[in-house]
DRENDO-1510 file (C-alpha; in Angstrom, 1 decimal, always signed):
<recs>
REC; n; res; u; v; w
REC; 1; MET; +48.2; +85.2; +190.1 .
REC; 2; SER; +49.2; +88.8; +189.8 .
REC; 3; LYS; +50.4; +90.6; +186.5 .
REC; 4; LYS; +53.8; +91.6; +188.1 .
REC; 5; LYS; +54.4; +87.6; +188.8 .
REC; 6; ASN; +53.4; +86.6; +185.1 .
REC; 7; GLN; +56.0; +88.7; +183.9 .
REC; 8; TRP; +58.5; +87.6; +186.3 .
REC; 9; ASN; +57.8; +84.1; +185.4 .
REC; 10; LEU; +57.9; +84.9; +181.2 .
REC; 11; LYS; +61.2; +86.2; +181.8 .
REC; 12; LYS; +62.5; +83.0; +183.6 .
REC; 13; THR; +61.1; +80.8; +180.9 .
REC; 14; LEU; +62.8; +83.0; +178.1 .
REC; 15; ALA; +66.0; +83.0; +179.8 .
REC; 16; SER; +65.9; +79.1; +180.2 .
REC; 17; LEU; +65.5; +78.9; +176.6 .
REC; 18; ALA; +68.3; +81.0; +175.8 .
REC; 19; VAL; +70.5; +78.8; +177.8 .
REC; 20; LEU; +69.2; +75.4; +176.4 .
REC; 21; ALA; +69.6; +77.5; +172.8 .
REC; 22; PHE; +73.4; +78.5; +173.6 .
REC; 23; VAL; +74.1; +74.9; +174.9 .
REC; 24; GLY; +72.7; +72.9; +171.6 .
REC; 25; GLY; +74.5; +75.8; +169.3 .
REC; 26; ALA; +77.5; +75.1; +171.5 .
REC; 27; LEU; +77.1; +71.2; +170.9 .
REC; 28; TYR; +76.9; +72.0; +167.4 .
REC; 29; TYR; +79.6; +74.4; +166.5 .
REC; 30; GLY; +82.1; +73.9; +169.0 .
REC; 31; LEU; +82.8; +75.9; +171.9 .
REC; 32; SER; +85.3; +77.6; +169.7 .
REC; 33; GLY; +82.3; +79.5; +167.7 .
REC; 34; THR; +83.1; +76.5; +164.6 .
REC; 35; GLU; +80.9; +74.3; +163.6 .
REC; 36; ALA; +81.6; +70.9; +164.5 .
REC; 37; LYS; +83.5; +68.8; +162.4 .
REC; 38; SER; +83.4; +65.1; +163.2 .
REC; 39; ASP; +80.1; +63.2; +162.0 .
REC; 40; ASP; +77.9; +60.8; +164.0 .
REC; 41; SER; +80.7; +57.8; +163.8 .
REC; 42; GLY; +83.4; +60.5; +165.2 .
REC; 43; ASN; +85.0; +60.8; +161.9 .
REC; 44; ASN; +85.7; +64.3; +160.3 .
REC; 45; PRO; +84.0; +64.4; +157.1 .
REC; 46; ASP; +86.6; +67.3; +155.6 .
REC; 47; ALA; +89.6; +65.6; +156.9 .
REC; 48; LYS; +92.5; +65.7; +154.1 .
REC; 49; THR; +93.5; +62.3; +153.1 .
REC; 50; VAL; +97.4; +61.2; +153.4 .
REC; 51; ILE; +98.3; +58.5; +151.4 .
REC; 52; VAL; +101.2; +56.8; +153.2 .
REC; 53; GLY; +103.7; +54.9; +151.0 .
REC; 54; THR; +105.2; +51.5; +152.5 .
REC; 55; GLY; +106.0; +48.1; +151.9 .
REC; 56; ALA; +104.1; +44.8; +151.8 .
REC; 57; ASN; +106.3; +42.1; +153.3 .
REC; 58; PHE; +108.5; +43.7; +155.6 .
REC; 59; ARG; +108.1; +41.7; +158.3 .
REC; 60; PRO; +107.6; +42.8; +161.7 .
REC; 61; PHE; +107.3; +46.1; +160.1 .
REC; 62; VAL; +104.4; +45.8; +157.4 .
REC; 63; TYR; +102.8; +42.5; +156.2 .
REC; 64; GLN; +99.1; +41.0; +156.2 .
REC; 65; ASP; +97.6; +38.5; +158.8 .
REC; 66; GLY; +95.6; +35.4; +158.2 .
REC; 67; ASP; +92.9; +37.7; +157.2 .
REC; 68; GLY; +94.7; +39.4; +154.5 .
REC; 69; LYS; +94.7; +42.8; +156.4 .
REC; 70; ASP; +97.2; +45.0; +157.1 .
REC; 71; THR; +99.3; +44.8; +160.6 .
REC; 72; GLY; +102.8; +45.2; +161.5 .
REC; 73; TYR; +104.9; +47.8; +163.6 .
REC; 74; GLU; +104.4; +50.8; +160.5 .
REC; 75; ILE; +100.8; +49.7; +160.6 .
REC; 76; ALA; +100.1; +50.3; +164.0 .
REC; 77; LEU; +101.9; +53.1; +164.4 .
REC; 78; ILE; +100.5; +55.0; +161.4 .
REC; 79; GLN; +96.7; +54.0; +162.6 .
REC; 80; ALA; +97.8; +55.2; +166.1 .
REC; 81; ILE; +98.9; +58.9; +164.6 .
REC; 82; ASP; +96.0; +58.9; +162.4 .
REC; 83; LYS; +94.1; +58.9; +165.6 .
REC; 84; LYS; +95.6; +61.9; +167.2 .
REC; 85; LEU; +95.2; +64.2; +163.9 .
REC; 86; PRO; +91.7; +64.3; +163.0 .
REC; 87; GLU; +92.3; +67.1; +160.5 .
REC; 88; TYR; +93.9; +64.2; +158.5 .
REC; 89; LYS; +92.7; +60.7; +157.2 .
REC; 90; PHE; +95.7; +58.5; +156.7 .
REC; 91; LYS; +95.5; +55.5; +153.8 .
REC; 92; VAL; +97.8; +52.9; +153.3 .
REC; 93; ASP; +99.5; +52.0; +149.8 .
REC; 94; HIS; +102.2; +49.0; +149.2 .
REC; 95; TYR; +104.9; +50.0; +147.2 .
REC; 96; GLU; +108.2; +48.0; +146.5 .
REC; 97; PHE; +110.7; +49.8; +148.4 .
REC; 98; SER; +112.9; +51.3; +145.1 .
REC; 99; ASN; +109.6; +52.4; +144.0 .
REC; 100; LEU; +108.5; +54.5; +147.3 .
REC; 101; PHE; +110.9; +57.3; +146.8 .
REC; 102; PRO; +109.7; +58.4; +142.9 .
REC; 103; ALA; +106.0; +58.1; +144.4 .
REC; 104; LEU; +106.7; +60.4; +146.7 .
REC; 105; LYS; +108.2; +63.2; +144.6 .
REC; 106; ASN; +105.4; +62.4; +141.9 .
REC; 107; LYS; +102.6; +63.0; +144.5 .
REC; 108; LYS; +101.4; +59.5; +144.6 .
REC; 109; ILE; +101.9; +59.3; +148.0 .
REC; 110; ASP; +102.5; +62.0; +150.7 .
REC; 111; ILE; +104.6; +60.2; +153.4 .
REC; 112; ILE; +107.1; +57.3; +153.3 .
REC; 113; ALA; +106.6; +54.8; +156.4 .
REC; 114; ASN; +109.0; +52.2; +155.8 .
REC; 115; GLN; +112.1; +52.0; +158.7 .
REC; 116; ILE; +113.7; +54.7; +156.2 .
REC; 117; GLU; +117.4; +55.8; +157.6 .
REC; 118; SER; +119.3; +59.0; +157.1 .
REC; 119; ASN; +122.0; +59.6; +154.8 .
REC; 120; ASP; +123.2; +62.6; +153.3 .
REC; 121; GLU; +121.6; +61.8; +149.7 .
REC; 122; ARG; +118.1; +61.4; +151.2 .
REC; 123; ARG; +118.8; +64.6; +153.1 .
REC; 124; SER; +119.2; +66.6; +149.9 .
REC; 125; GLU; +116.3; +65.2; +148.1 .
REC; 126; TYR; +113.7; +64.7; +151.0 .
REC; 127; ASP; +112.5; +66.4; +154.2 .
REC; 128; PHE; +112.5; +63.9; +157.4 .
REC; 129; SER; +110.4; +63.9; +160.5 .
REC; 130; GLU; +111.9; +66.0; +162.9 .
REC; 131; THR; +111.8; +63.1; +165.2 .
REC; 132; GLY; +113.1; +59.8; +164.7 .
REC; 133; TYR; +110.9; +56.6; +165.5 .
REC; 134; THR; +112.9; +53.2; +165.8 .
REC; 135; ASN; +116.6; +52.4; +166.4 .
REC; 136; TYR; +117.7; +50.7; +163.1 .
REC; 137; ASP; +121.1; +49.7; +164.2 .
REC; 138; LEU; +122.4; +46.8; +161.4 .
REC; 139; HIS; +124.3; +43.7; +162.1 .
REC; 140; ILE; +125.7; +41.2; +160.1 .
REC; 141; GLN; +123.1; +38.3; +159.5 .
REC; 142; SER; +123.9; +34.8; +158.3 .
REC; 143; LEU; +123.2; +31.1; +159.2 .
REC; 144; THR; +126.8; +30.6; +160.0 .
REC; 145; GLY; +127.8; +33.4; +162.4 .
REC; 146; GLY; +131.2; +34.1; +162.3 .
REC; 147; TYR; +131.4; +37.7; +160.8 .
REC; 148; GLU; +131.8; +40.1; +163.6 .
REC; 149; SER; +132.7; +43.6; +160.7 .
REC; 150; LEU; +132.7; +43.7; +157.0 .
REC; 151; ASP; +136.0; +43.2; +156.8 .
REC; 152; ASP; +134.6; +39.0; +157.6 .
REC; 153; LEU; +133.0; +39.2; +154.8 .
REC; 154; LYS; +136.0; +39.1; +152.1 .
REC; 155; GLY; +135.1; +36.7; +149.4 .
REC; 156; LYS; +131.2; +36.3; +150.1 .
REC; 157; LYS; +127.9; +37.0; +148.8 .
REC; 158; VAL; +125.9; +40.0; +150.3 .
REC; 159; TYR; +122.5; +40.4; +149.9 .
REC; 160; ALA; +121.0; +43.8; +150.0 .
REC; 161; ILE; +117.7; +45.6; +148.9 .
REC; 162; ALA; +118.3; +48.1; +146.1 .
REC; 163; GLY; +117.6; +51.4; +147.3 .
REC; 164; GLY; +118.1; +50.7; +151.0 .
REC; 165; ASN; +120.7; +51.9; +153.4 .
REC; 166; ALA; +122.5; +48.9; +153.6 .
REC; 167; PRO; +123.8; +48.9; +150.4 .
REC; 168; ALA; +125.0; +52.3; +150.5 .
REC; 169; LEU; +127.0; +51.0; +153.3 .
REC; 170; LEU; +128.3; +47.9; +151.5 .
REC; 171; GLU; +128.9; +50.4; +148.5 .
REC; 172; ALA; +131.1; +52.6; +150.4 .
REC; 173; TYR; +132.9; +49.9; +151.8 .
REC; 174; LEU; +134.1; +48.2; +148.4 .
REC; 175; GLU; +134.8; +51.6; +147.2 .
REC; 176; GLU; +137.9; +51.7; +149.5 .
REC; 177; HIS; +137.9; +48.1; +149.4 .
REC; 178; PRO; +137.6; +46.9; +146.0 .
REC; 179; GLY; +136.6; +43.8; +145.3 .
REC; 180; ALA; +136.2; +42.3; +149.0 .
REC; 181; PHE; +132.4; +40.7; +148.5 .
REC; 182; GLU; +130.0; +40.8; +146.3 .
REC; 183; ILE; +126.7; +42.4; +146.7 .
REC; 184; VAL; +123.7; +40.3; +145.5 .
REC; 185; TYR; +120.7; +42.9; +144.7 .
REC; 186; GLY; +116.9; +42.2; +145.0 .
REC; 187; SER; +113.7; +42.9; +146.8 .
REC; 188; TRP; +112.7; +41.7; +150.4 .
REC; 189; SER; +110.9; +38.3; +150.8 .
REC; 190; ASP; +111.6; +36.5; +154.2 .
REC; 191; GLN; +111.4; +33.1; +152.7 .
REC; 192; VAL; +113.0; +33.3; +149.2 .
REC; 193; LEU; +116.0; +34.8; +151.3 .
REC; 194; LEU; +116.0; +31.9; +153.9 .
REC; 195; GLN; +116.2; +29.7; +150.6 .
REC; 196; ASN; +118.9; +31.7; +149.3 .
REC; 197; PHE; +120.9; +31.5; +152.4 .
REC; 198; LYS; +120.3; +27.5; +152.2 .
REC; 199; ASN; +121.4; +26.8; +148.7 .
REC; 200; GLU; +124.5; +29.0; +149.6 .
REC; 201; THR; +123.7; +32.0; +146.7 .
REC; 202; VAL; +124.1; +34.7; +149.5 .
REC; 203; ASP; +126.4; +34.4; +152.5 .
REC; 204; ALA; +125.0; +37.2; +154.8 .
REC; 205; THR; +123.4; +40.4; +154.7 .
REC; 206; LEU; +122.4; +43.4; +157.2 .
REC; 207; ALA; +119.8; +43.5; +159.5 .
REC; 208; THR; +118.2; +44.6; +162.8 .
REC; 209; LYS; +118.5; +42.2; +165.6 .
REC; 210; TYR; +114.6; +42.2; +166.1 .
REC; 211; THR; +114.0; +41.6; +162.5 .
REC; 212; VAL; +116.2; +38.3; +162.6 .
REC; 213; ASN; +114.7; +37.6; +166.0 .
REC; 214; PHE; +111.2; +37.8; +164.6 .
REC; 215; THR; +112.1; +35.9; +161.3 .
REC; 216; ASN; +113.3; +32.9; +163.3 .
REC; 217; LYS; +110.6; +32.6; +165.3 .
REC; 218; GLN; +108.2; +33.1; +162.2 .
REC; 219; LEU; +110.3; +30.6; +159.7 .
REC; 220; GLY; +112.0; +28.6; +162.3 .
REC; 221; SER; +115.0; +29.6; +161.0 .
REC; 222; ASP; +118.4; +29.9; +162.6 .
REC; 223; TYR; +120.1; +32.8; +161.6 .
REC; 224; LYS; +122.6; +34.4; +163.9 .
REC; 225; VAL; +123.8; +38.0; +163.9 .
REC; 226; SER; +126.9; +39.9; +165.0 .
REC; 227; LYS; +127.1; +40.8; +168.6 .
REC; 228; THR; +128.5; +44.4; +167.3 .
REC; 229; ALA; +126.6; +46.9; +165.2 .
REC; 230; ILE; +127.9; +47.5; +161.2 .
REC; 231; ASN; +125.9; +51.0; +161.6 .
REC; 232; GLU; +123.7; +52.5; +164.0 .
REC; 233; SER; +120.8; +54.9; +163.0 .
REC; 234; SER; +117.6; +55.7; +163.5 .
REC; 235; THR; +114.4; +55.6; +161.0 .
REC; 236; TYR; +112.2; +59.0; +160.0 .
REC; 237; TYR; +109.3; +59.7; +158.2 .
REC; 238; LEU; +109.9; +61.1; +154.4 .
REC; 239; PHE; +107.9; +63.9; +153.1 .
REC; 240; ARG; +108.4; +66.0; +149.6 .
REC; 241; LYS; +110.8; +69.2; +150.1 .
REC; 242; ASN; +109.6; +72.6; +149.2 .
REC; 243; ASP; +105.9; +71.7; +149.9 .
REC; 244; LYS; +104.1; +73.7; +151.9 .
REC; 245; GLU; +101.3; +71.5; +152.7 .
REC; 246; GLU; +104.0; +68.7; +153.3 .
REC; 247; ALA; +105.6; +70.7; +155.7 .
REC; 248; LYS; +102.5; +71.5; +157.7 .
REC; 249; LEU; +101.9; +67.3; +157.7 .
REC; 250; ASN; +105.4; +66.7; +158.8 .
REC; 251; LYS; +105.1; +69.1; +161.8 .
REC; 252; ALA; +101.9; +67.9; +162.7 .
REC; 253; VAL; +103.1; +63.9; +162.3 .
REC; 254; SER; +106.4; +64.8; +164.6 .
REC; 255; ARG; +104.2; +66.7; +167.2 .
REC; 256; VAL; +102.7; +62.9; +167.9 .
REC; 257; LEU; +106.1; +61.4; +167.4 .
REC; 258; LYS; +107.3; +63.3; +170.1 .
REC; 259; GLU; +104.2; +62.8; +172.5 .
REC; 260; PHE; +104.3; +58.9; +171.6 .
REC; 261; LYS; +108.1; +58.8; +172.9 .
REC; 262; GLU; +107.5; +61.0; +176.0 .
REC; 263; ASP; +104.0; +58.9; +176.8 .
REC; 264; GLY; +105.4; +55.4; +176.3 .
REC; 265; THR; +102.8; +54.8; +173.4 .
REC; 266; LEU; +105.9; +54.3; +171.2 .
REC; 267; LYS; +107.9; +52.3; +173.7 .
REC; 268; ASN; +104.6; +50.0; +174.1 .
REC; 269; LEU; +103.9; +49.6; +170.5 .
REC; 270; SER; +107.7; +48.8; +169.7 .
REC; 271; GLU; +107.5; +46.0; +172.5 .
REC; 272; GLU; +104.2; +44.3; +171.0 .
REC; 273; TYR; +105.6; +44.4; +167.7 .
REC; 274; LEU; +109.4; +44.2; +167.6 .
REC; 275; GLY; +109.9; +42.0; +171.3 .
REC; 276; GLY; +111.5; +44.9; +172.7 .
REC; 277; ASP; +111.7; +48.7; +173.2 .
REC; 278; TYR; +113.7; +50.0; +170.1 .
REC; 279; THR; +112.6; +53.3; +170.3 .
REC; 280; LYS; +115.2; +55.2; +172.6 .
</recs>
C-alpha cells in the first residue's frame, strides 16, 4: 500500500473519531452547549423544589384514594404541570383551608392550589396566576331545594368554610340585609356536612354543581342545587407578592396553563375528575 494511501486512511479515521466525539459530547452536554440536566430516570437533579399547598378532603379536587394516595382534579393538574416544567419539582403539602394563606406568606409553601377564587382583598395580598383553570360558579346547595337566591335563605342557617369566597359573599349580603340568615362556619367534610343537613343544624351552603354531583355519587346523598348561580367565578393559583422567584414560577405555571387550555389537556382532566368541561 502506498504512503499516500496510508495518509488518506489515517485522515479518514481521525475524521470519524472527531464525529463520534462530537455526537457523544452533544448527547452528554446537550446541543445547546450546556450539560444535560436529566439523570437516568429522566429527572432533573438540579430542579428547584416547589411546595404546593392544598386541602386534604375536598372532593373531587383533592382527596385520598383507597390506598391512601393523593388524587383528584387539583392533584392531577399539578402533576401534569410538573411534567412540563423540568426546572421545578412539585411536592404537595396538605393544610386546612384557612391555614393556606399564612403558609404562603410565611414561605412554608410556594403555591396555593385549592380552587381559589378572586376578590379584591386577595388581589391586594397575593399574586394570582395569569390564567384561571376552573369555572367556579356557586349555587345554593340543600337537601330540600327551593332556594334560588340569597333572598330565599331568610331565617336559615347557611354553612360556609371560614376564609373562603362563599362566606365573603354571604357576609356582604348580610351587611345590606342584617340578620337575614345565620352563617355557620366550619371546615370541609362531606360526611360531617351531610349529617348536619340531616340533623337540620344547617339548611343550605354554597357550592358548584359538579361538587354536588360528585358528592351525591360518592355518598348516595340527594342534594339539590339552585338553577341559577349566585356568583360566577374562576379559580387561580396564588403566589407571594413582591418575590422575584415567585414571579418567575407564576410565569412558568401560567404559560403551561395557557397551553393546557389550548391543547385540550385542561378540558380532558376536568371531564375525567369533574364529570364535564368546567374550564371555559
